[in-house]
N, C-alpha and C positions, 0 to 999 in steps of 0.2 A: 848844174843840178844839185838842188839841197839832200839833207836826210831825209826829207819827209818824202819826196820824189823818189828815192833811192826804197825807201821801207813800202810803199805803195805798188811798184813795180815788183818786187821781190814776194810781196802778197798776192799778187796776182799772177806772177808763175809758179808759187805756192799751189795755189786754186787748180792753175792747169793741170798740172802734173798729177798730184794727187787725188783730184777731182772732190775736193772737199769746198763746201760752201762756202764765200767769204763772209757771211754772217758769223759761219764756224768760227773762221780765223780770228776776226776780230772779237769775238767774245773769248776766245783764249786769251789775247794779248790782254783785254782788261782784266780775266780773273790774274793771270801773272803781275800785272801789275799792283790790284789788289794786296797779292800774297808778300812782295817784298815792301810796299808799304807797310805793311801790320808787321813786318820784321822790327823793320824803325821804331814806328810810332805805338804798337803794341797790339793784343790779337784785340782787343775793344775800340779801337779804333773803326771811325766809319768813313771808309774809303769809296770813292765815287772817281772812276776813270769816263772820260767820254772822248769818244774817236770821229773826226771828221772822216768820214769813208773817203769823201772827194777830194781835199786837200790834204788831207794825214797828217791833220794836226793833233795832237795827243795833250789832254790838259786833264791832271791829276788833282784832284782838291782832298784834304780832311777837313770833314764838317763836323764842323761843335756845336753842342747845344747851348744855350744861354742859361745858366741858372745861377738861383742867390749863391747856395754852399756846393764847391765842387768838391764831387767825391771822385771821380775821377779824371786826371788831365787830359788822357788818351781822346776822350769824346767830348769833354764840357768845359767851359769859360765861365767864369764870372758876369755878371753883369757890367761890374765896373770895367773891365778889361774889355768888354765888345763896345763900350761906350765910347774908348778911348781909337776906336777904329772905328765906329760909325755913330752918329747921334741917337737914330731911330731905331737902335736895336731894344728889345723886349725880352721877358723870361720869356722862352719857350721856341724864340728864333732860331735859326741855324746859320753858322758865320762859315764861310769857305777860305779855308789855307789851303794857297796854292802849295804844292810839291812838286819838286825839279830831280826825275827820275836819277837825272846824272849823278847826283850825290850819294847815292847808296851804295854801300860797300860791297866787297864781292860776294860774299856770303847770298844778301841780298839780291843780286843779279844771278848769279847762281839759282837762287831757288825760283826768279822768274823764268829763266830759261828752261828749268827742267819742269814748268807748271805749263810753257807753251808745248814743250816736245810730248809731254804725255797727254795733251789736248789734240793734238793731232795725230798720235798714235789710237787713240778711241774712236776718232773720227774716221781715221781710215779702217779698221776693225768693223764698225758700224756700215761703211759703205762697201767693203767687200763680205760681211754677212749677207748684208741685204742683196747683193748681186749671185751669190751663189745660192743664199735660200731657193730661189726661183727656179734654178735648175735642178732642186730633189726631185728623187724619182724618173731622172730624164738622164740618157746617159752623153759622154762626155768624151772626146778625145784625150788620151793621157799621153806622156811621153815618161817611160821609168827611167828614174833618176839616180835610185839607192837600194841596198837591202840592208836592213836593221835588223838583225835576228831573224824572226821570220816574217818580218812584216816588210811591205813592198811600198816604196813612194815613188808616185808618180805625178808629174807636173802638168797641171791645169791650167796653165795659163798664169794669173796672178797669184793661187794658190797653190798649196801640194796637197794631195790627196793619199789616205795610205789605206792599200791593201790588207785586212788582216788575214792570218793564217788559215780561218776558216771560211774566207770569202775568197781564196785564190783555187783555180783550177787546176786538177791534181795533175799533176805532171808536165805542168805548163812553165817554160823556161821564162823567167822576165829577166832578161838582158839590156845592160844598159842602150838608151834611147831607141829602143822598140817603143813603137808606136800603137798603141793598143785603146780598143774601147772600154770604156768601165761604164757601169751603173750606178749613179748617186743616191748612195742608201738614206744617209744622213748630214746633215750640216747645223752643226751645233756651235754656240758662243764657247770661247774659254779664256780664261785667264789672257792666255796665251797668244788669242786671236781667235778667229773661226778654225774651228777643226773639219773638215769634207772626208766620211766613210766612203771608202769605194766599192763596188765588189766585182766579182767577174763571173761567179758562179750562181747568182741571183736569177730565178726564170724571168721576170721582166726584161733582161738584157736581152733573151731571145725575142721578147715582142717589141724592143723598142727599136733594135737594128731590123726589124722586118717592117715596121713603121718609115724606115728612113729609105728601104729599097723597093717598097711595096705602097704606088701612091694609093690603092683602093683601101689598104688599112689606115692609111694616113688620115684621108677625107673622109673615112667611118663607112665606107661602104661595103669592107668587110670586118667585121668584127670577131677577134681572138676572142674565145670563148673561156680557154683552159690551156694551162701550161703544165706538162710534166716532166722533168730534167732530171739527169743524172751529168753533170756538168764534164766535158770533155769525152765523152763516150756517146752518150745517145739523148736526144728530148723528143717528145710528141705535142703536138699542137694541133687544139681542136679550132678551126674556122667556120665561120657562118656567114650568107651571103644576105644582106638586106635588100640586095635587088634580084629579083629571081633572072634577071640574065647575065648575072655575071657569077663566074666560077670562081669561088674562093680558092680552092684549093690548086686552080690553074693560074691563078692570079697570085700567089704565094709562091708557086716552084717557076712562073716565066718560062718564056720561051728556051726551051731546051736545057732547063734547068740553071738559067743563067742567077737568076734571084736567090735562089735557096741556096747555088755556090758560093755566092757573095758574102752572106751569113754564115756558112758553115766554114768559110778561109777563115773569116776573122775570129771564129771560136777553135780553131787550130784542128779542123779537121771533122768535128763533131758533127755525127750524122742525125739528121731533123727530119722524122716524120711529120708531113701535114695530113691531117685529115678533115673529113666535114664533119660538123656537129650534129647532131640531131635531137628532137624531141621526144622520139623512142628509144628508150633505154637499149633494147634488142639492136636496132642498128647502128647505135650508139657505141655501142660493147663490140660489135662486129668489126666496125671502123676503126676501131681503137687498138686489134690486135692485128693489124698489120703490120708486115706484107703478110701473114700467114692468112690463107681462108677459111673462113668459120662456115661449120655444117648447119649446128642447133646453137641457138642459144635460148634458155629459160631462166627467167628471174624470179626473184622474191624480193618486194618493194619492203616488206616488212622489217626485214633486217638486211637491207640493201645487199643481197648476193645475187652471184650469177653464177650458173653452171653452164658450160660452152664447151661444144663438140667439137672437133675439126678430123680432118683427114687424118690418116696414121703418117706418113710420110711428111707431114707438115706439125707434127706434134712438139717436135725441139724449137722449128723455127716460130708457132705461135707462144714458148716457153720464154725460147730465149737464152743466150749464155748465160748463166748462173739466174735467169728466172728474170732477166732485164726486161723482155719484152713485156711479159706477164706484169711484172709491178709498173712498169711506166704506165699501163694501161689501166687499172687499178687506179692508179693514183690521179691518172687525166677523167676519168669517168665516176671516180667517187663510190665505185662498186667494187665488193670483195670477189673476184671471177676463180672458179675453179674449172680447170682445162682438165679434158679427157680426152684420149684418140676415139674412134670409133669401135675400134675392138674391145678398150677398157671398159666404155660406156655400156656396150652390148653383154658384156659378163659381168656386170655387178648393177646392170638396170639403172645407170648414174640418173638419168631423165625420166621422169614418170608422167602419164598425162594428167595429173593432176599438175605439175610443173607447168605444164605448157598451157594449161587452161587459165592462168591468172590472167584475170583483168586489169592492165594496168591503170587505165580509164578511171574505172569502180573508185580505185586504189586513190587516185588524186581527187575526187570526188568526195570522198568519205575523209581525207584527210585535211580538203578545205572548210568541211563543215566542223570537226573538229576544234579545227583551229577560231572559227568564226564564232563556235557555241565558246572557246576559251576566252575570246577577248570581250565576249557579252560579259560574263560573269566578272570578270576583269572591272570591265567600269561599271556593273553594277555596285561592285564591290567597295569601287573607288566611290564611286556616288554616297552612298551608304555612308563612308566615314566622313564624306568633306557635310551629310547631313547633320551627322552627329555631331562633329564640332561646331557648326553653326546654332544648333539648339542650346544655347546658354543662357541662364536664367537672365533677362534682361533687366530684374528688378534687386539683383545680389548687389549689396552696400560694397563699394571698392573699399572704403576705409574701414569696415568689419574684417573684411578679408583680410588687409595688411595687419590690422590687429592681432589676429588669429595668427597669421606666420611669425612675427616676430614673437608671439609669446611660447609658439611651437618650440623657435631656435634656441628661447631661452630654456625653455624646459627638458631641451633634447639630452642634455649631458646627465641629467637625472634619470631620466626614463633609463637611458642605458646601462648606467651603474645599478638601478636597481634590479633588470631583466639579468643582468649579468651576476648578480648577488642571488637572487629565487630560481631561474632558470638552469636545469641541467645541462652540459656540454652535449651535444650531437652534432654527428657527420652526415650531412645531407650529401645525398648522390643525386646532384641536380638534373643532370641528363640521362639520366638511364632509360627512363622511358622511353625516350623518342630516336634513342641513337639507336642505328641499325649496322649489325659489323657487317651485313654485306651490301651496305649501301653501294659501293663500288666494284663488285665483283662482277657484275654483269659486263657494263660496259669495258673495264679492264681487260686489255690485250696484250699479254705478255711478249707475244710476239712484235709486237707492232714498228718498235726500233731496231728488229736485230737487221733488218737489209739494208740500214743506212749507218749504223754501228759500226765503228772499224776500231777491232782490240788492238790494233798496232799504233792508234793514232796516239798515245801519250806513253809509248814504251821506251822512246829517246831520253826522255826526262825523267822518267819514275824510278828511283830507286827502291830495289825489293827490301836493301836491308837497312832503311831509315829505321822502319817502325819496328823492328828486331831489339837493332837498339836500344831505344826509347823502351821498349818492353823490358830490358836487363836491368835497365839504370832505375826504372819503378819499383822491381824486384829487388836490387838491391837497397835501394834506398828503405822500402818496409823492413828488410831483414836486419837494418843497422837501428831503426826504431825500437 
């Protein structure tokens, strides 16, 4: 067996093991040989490599152009020398000089090796990236490998995924060799290869887990409309059935709660509330506050607020521990919910007759008309702009315009200098008329982040004396000055 046969078998083995296309392998070898040759003959040398993929025969040539006067020996040859090789050469012809790669020195051989290895690595990175980018926004099974600082690294097969601190479930232990389901948030290409960021607290992790356990969700019969989650504690999921003969809640719960228990166990015992989605906000809000029973719901669609009355003995159940149930219901529905017991509602007149007489269908019609009117105005405005741009005088002399532009550019500096001498300096407040101090006041909510914000999140790493020392150093430096 000669070297060429061994080479072809080795390349075939690399292609099978690494999953790299044979064309990429041959291209890498050609590039490596070209780099090695240019180290011997100069960077201007015109090196060509031809590889026969069937026989494994490798031919390397240095091409030189026939010229009258030589300016570069590495890529040119004189006509006189070319005629000694063959009598019919003319100016401009190309002469091939065979190159034997075996005579290369150690440095050239090392260069060729590095080029081949680099090409193989790049090809393998691209293969891995293309493989995992298709799994973005999906779930994978990972095995916990190690912890570095606060990051958790899990094996996803051919790549490792990283769970950042903000994507970890609170109080969840990540022990070596633990098998967990993770949600693939992002796959990005880096200099060190593909990087996969995965999550354990993303709301879509719940949705993907139910897709695996509930065939009705996987085939689209049951649709997941909304998910609100506090990782590791409780989640609420609103579902809707496209088939009137299929119960969406029953399909997700399963027989004796089997399906929902499988998902709950994967999430370390996280409680899951499955509710039925509805186009009627009153029914939807009442269902979202389960397991509590709701007596009355009054909505104000103009500011997306809802007033809810529950029985006295279920007020704490409706609100939940530290307001968790009400908070998740508000996130799930998108409505701001205010809850009162029956006794409290009677004492303060919590819900009036006007609140109960709100016509939600009329509000939707009014909103649709307003949106249609706005779209019509935008389309008319865009059409007017296009018409204005098209109404250009066709008789305008382009040459005259160009001459005017040149003249303007030539006199621009003189005009600026003249203005600087004649005009007084003025301070122009450019945006005072249009600026509104209260622009963001109406929509801003001081309490928006209060529920999710953790005061102790950064306590371990924060140093209270850091800025005190800084202030003392600044004051001392000022005193010295």
